[in-house]
N, C-alpha and C positions, 0 to 999 in steps of 0.2 A: 503494499501498500505507499502511494506516493505521500511524501510528506504535506504538498496541497491536499491531500484529501482526508490526512488526520484532522488538520485544521478546519477544514469545511465538518468533519465528525463534529469537532469539541463545538464548534461555533450550534452545529443544531442541538447538542446535548445544553447549549446555555440555558437554548429557551424552553419554557416551559410550557405542555400541551397537555390536553384532556379529549377524549370520548368517551360516550356511552360503551360501556362494554359488554351489555346485555342487547337483546333484538329491540329496532324500535317498535314503536305503536303502544297498546294500551296494555298493562302487566301490574301482578300484584307489588313489583318490587322492580328495581331500576339500579344497572349501576355504573355513577359515573366517576372513570377514572384519571386521576393528573396527575404526571411525574415529570419531573425536573428541580429545578433552584428555588421558583415561588413555591413549590407545594406549598410548605410547613407556613409560608406568611399569607396564602392562601387561604390557607384554615383556619389560621386564625384569625382574620378580617372576616370570614363564614359564619366563624362559632361566635367571634366574640370571646372569649376562651384561648388558656395556653394552651399548647399542643402539650394532648393525651401521650402514655407511654406508648411507647413503641409496641408496635404485633397485639397489641389488646385493644379488644372495641369495644363502642363506650359508645352512647346515645347521649347525641349533641342538635340543637334546632340550630336551622338554617336560617341567616339574616341577606335581606340585601343591601342595595348602599345606603337605602333612605330609613333602615333598619326596622322591615316589615318582616314578615315573617315566609320565608319559601317551603321548608318541612323543616321533619324534621326523621332525623336518619341515624341510621347507625353509620360510626365513622373508624375508619380502620388507618393512623397514621403507620409507617415506614419510614425508617432511616439508613439513608445511603451507606453502603451499600447491599445491606440484607432489605432488598426487594428485587421486585419478577426485573423491572428495568435497571438495579443496579444503582439508582437516585432515588434520593427521596421523592416518595409517593404516597397517596394517599387514595381510597377507595372509598366512596359516600352512596352506601344504600339506599335510596330515597326510596318512598313511593310512584309506582310508575305512571302517575300519568301523564301524558303528553304537556299538559301545561305546565307542570312540575319539576321534567326537565329542560322546557325551554328558561323556565324562568333562571337554573343554576347554571344551562349553559350563556342565559345574557350577561350574568352577574361575570363565570369569568372571563368571556369576550372582556366586558368591561375590565376587568384586571390586567389587560395582557396578556392573556395567554392563549396559547394556537390550536385548535383541531387540529387533532391529530389524521395523519394521512394514514391510509390503508397499514396496517403491519408495522408503523412505528414502533410504540410500547415493542414489542418483540426484537425489532432492528435496534434498540437501541440494551438492551439485553444480551444481543452478540456482541454488539460495540464492546459492552464493558464487560464481557469476559464470561459474561454469566450460562450463554450455554453456547456451542460450537454452529458450523450452519446444518449439520444432518441434523442435528438437535431441533437447532428452529424450523429445517421441513419438515420433520417428526411432528412437531406441537401443530404445524400446520394440518398434515393427512389427517393428524386426531381429532381437527375440530369438522374438517369433511365427511369423517368414516359413516358411513350407511350401513356398512355390517359388522360384524362380531371380527371378521378373521383381520380386517380393516383397522379396525381397532386395537389388538394385540400387535399385527405391523408395527401401525404407528406408534403406541407404548413403547416398542422394544426401542425404536428409532430415536422418539422424543428421551428415551433414560439413557444414553448415551451408549448401546449396542454397534452402532456402524464405528464410534468413535473410538470404541475399543481393539475393535479391528484395525482401523487404519493405523493407529498408535502402536498397534505390534508391528504392523508393515516397514512404518515408520523409524521405526527401530534398529529389525530387521538390515532398513538400508545404511543406516547410519555404522550398524559395525562392519557391513560389507566394506563401504569409504575408509573406514578406518586402516583397513588393512591394505588400500590401495594407495592410501594418502600416505601412509607410514614408507612405502618403498616408493612415491617420489619425492618426497622429502628427506630421507634420510638415506639416498643409494649407500652411501660410504660408510654409515653405524658399524662398527663391529658389532654391536648387541641386536643389530636387523637381523634378520632371516631372508636368507636370499629366496627370491623368487615371492616374498611375502602376499603379493598382490593376488597372487594363485590362491591362497588360502581366503579368498571369497565365493570361489567358483562354489562351492556346495549349498553353503549360505543362501545364494543366487537361486538355484537351482530350484531347493525350495521353496524359496519366494515367489519363483517365477509359476508356480506350481499352485500356492495358494490366488496368486490373481487368476488364474486361466480359471481354477474350479468356480469362484465367486461370480465371475464372469458369465460362466455358464450356464450360472445356478437365476442369473439376473433377471431372465424374464419373468419367474413366479412374484418374485415383487414388483416390477411392473403391472403385472397384470392384476397381482390382485389389489392394486392401487388402483389400476385403469375401468379395471372391470375385462372378464373375458367376450368376445366375439365370438359368436356361433354364426354360421350359416346353416340353413336348408334348402337343399337344392338337387331342382327332380326335373323329370320333363314335366309337361303340363297333364294334370288332374291325374297326377301320382300321389295326391294325397297329403303335400305338405301342407296346408290349412290345416287340415285335421289333424296332423301329428304339434303343429306351435297350439292351437287350443290346445288338445290335450296336453302338453307340459306346462303351459301357461293356466289352468285348470281355468277358463273361461274362453267367453267368444272374441278371437282377439281379430282371428279373420274371418272372411268371408268364407263358404264353404259351398263351393254349387258343383253339377256334375258335368258344367258346363270348359270347356278344357281354356284355356289362357283367361281365368277371372282374375290371377294375382298378376298386374304386369309394373306394380310399384314393390317397393321394399317395404315390407310388415315388417315393425319392430315391436318386440316386447323386452320389458327389461324387469330381472327378477333376482332371486336369490337360489345356485344353488352350493352347500356346503360350506353355507356363508361367507358367499365369492359372489362379488356382483358381476352377473352376466346379463349380454343384450343378445337376445336368440332371432335373425331376420328368417320370416317368411320370402322366397325371393320368387322371381316371374320363371315360368316354367322354360326349359332351356330347348331352343328349337328355329329351325328355320325361317322366318316369315317374313313377308312382305308388308303384313300391316306395321305401320312406321311407330305409332306406341308404343307396340306388343315389342319389336325391334329394341326401341331402346332401354324397355324392362330387361331380356334379356340381356343384353350390355351390360347391365347394370348388377343383375344378377351373379354373372359370370365376374366382374371386379371384387363383388361384397365377399364373394367363395374365392375368391385370391387374396385379400388382405385379410380376412378374419383365420382367426387362432383356430379352429376347431369346426369340421364341414361333416353333417346329417346329409347323407344323399335317400331321395327316395325312391324307388324303383317296382314299377308297376309289378307284382309277379305274374302275372299274364306275359309280359314283356322284360325277362329279369338279365336279358344282354344286350342291356342299355349304356353301351359304350361311353357316347358321349356324356354322359353323365358322371361316368365312373372316372374318364380321363383328368375332370377337375378335384380327382381325391389325391390325399399324401397320407403319409404313414399317420397311423393313429387315428383317422376318420373314421366315422361311422357310417356303414348300410345296411338302411331298415327295406326290407323285404316286403309290401304292404299289400292288403286286399285279399289275407290268406283265407279270409273268411265269405268271400267272392271265388277265388282261383286255387289249385292245388298249390304246396308251398316246392321252391322251386328246387332242383334237385344238385346234388354235391357238386356238380361239371357243373352246373350254370351258374352257380356262388362265385361270385371274383371274392374273395375276401380278404387276399393277401397282404399282410400287417395292417387287418382294419377287424376290428366288432364287426362283425355279422348277427341280424337278429328278422326273425321273419316273423310280423306282427299284424293284426288287425287294428288300424286307428279309428276304426267307427267304433268296434264291438270292445276294443283295448286287449283284446288277446294280448299276448306276448310282450307288450308296455311297460309291463314292470320290471320286467327280466334288460330291456333297455334301459328305463331311469337308474333302474342301480347300477351298471355299469358306466352310463356318462356323468353318475354322480362317483364313481373313483376314479374318474379318467381324470375329469376336472381336480377331487381332492388330488391328487399323486402329481399332476403337471403343474398346476398354479395353486396352490395353496399353501402359505406362509411356512417356513422353516423352523426349528427352532433356534435357530441364532439370527441375530440381524443382517439384512444383505443390503445391495444396491436396489433403490426401488424409485429413482430417477436417471430419466437418459442423462444429466448431467454428471450425477455419480459415475455410469457407465463412462462416460466417453475421457472421465480423469484417470478412472483405471484401465484403461485402454491404452492411455498417452503412459501412464507409470509403466506399464508390461512391458510397451513395446522400447521403454529407455533401459527396461532392467534386460529383456532380451538381446539387447545392442549393447551393456554393458559384459555379458557374459565371452560375449562373441569378442570382446576387446580388451579382456582381461590377456588374452595369450600374444595380443598386437602390441599393445599401448597401452600400459596403465592409466596414463594421463588419459586417455580417449575413452578408458573404462570413467574414470573418477569423473569425467563432464556428463555421461551418460547418466551415472547414480544421481547428482545433482540436477539432471532435468527431471528424473523419477520421483524428487523428494519437494518437487516443487507441484509437481503436478498432486500430491499425497496433501498438499498445504493447500491446493489452490481444492481440492475435494473438502478441507475442512474450512475454507472460507477467509484464511492467513494471509492469501496473496493480492493482488491489485486485481480484482475482478469486479468491481461497481457496475456496471452493467447486469451485471449475475446477482446481486443481491438485490439491485432494483428488482428482476423479472421474478425475485423469490417472494421476498416482503410485499410487494404488490398483488400480491393470490391472497394473502391473510383480509380478515373483514378489518374493517373501520375499531379501534378501540381493543385491537390485538397486535 
């Protein structure tokens, strides 16, 4: 971080900010948060009493400039650095009527305080060393969590799970760098062993493998955070909409015996094994001269390509639907539907290599329970949170990829020139610092904290 940026942060931190920390609108209780050097003096002016004991809830009457009563509130006073932001901070637990919130806000404006921007309280906590950037991101994810799986993953990250991992990496890199620098700086010292830099090799091998493993598992964390995309594909009138409705347990899509009813994508959002899932019913895949239907087919193929998982629905009366099967990948599902009307396909007709295959009746529900159980198992195995914290954002993955690339270069450079290996190791350290938010990444910080709500 540059000197100018540090000075800019100091200027910002000298301002006292306030914002409603609870959702706007009518409520039983609203919490107004104030942070900065004027937080204490503003509290004294509002209550017309001395400051209460820190971190101890007290009831105080709040007065405006003319002496009129604003409200009676529960007040919490926090002294720098023992607060969320690391600054002097006050929380006013007031009654949640809009008029009370407005009156308190007007008083704070009159005292020269500024309304906080989105994520500014958490940003100050980060800048004051109360948390690193990955913990701040975990807090944002916790606020946004819709499922229990998302909540558990966010808690692990907010409580420093990812920080513990990358701190171990940092320590390993520094140990390797010590061997390399020792050979560079003291080449002629008698007590320095020959080829000292080569001793960093085994440690680098282990570290490279650690980073490869966490990158390989990074899809799991990101999918849990954003949700899993599932596309239902098949020929017209194969029963795709019926299967979507049965999965959603409601009439989400129109079902008709007329082929080509679904022309645009119909989406259903639900949870499977505490993981957010978006299931898309797509247009039937076939050649057509109808422009509208052709656009639907194009969108269907695109959604299938972009999906994390595909469910191919095939009419049991036409089991060799090669056009549909061509869209599948390993680990996808094949459902041979309408077994209530037609005989089940023979083993030679069912193409199920590397795919879960089921014979079902979407109308009667025959075989559907087995399919749902298998879908649950697959989503849990592929996308549920692991026991340890992992990479949950593209930013995390990019930083680790950069570090891994530098470490692999360093491993090759050890036998060529220790100076080159040293430069590569320092680049890897820089990538780890960027992961933690310790480097000059102001644009990244702006993006991260702008995703927070006002008052957090």
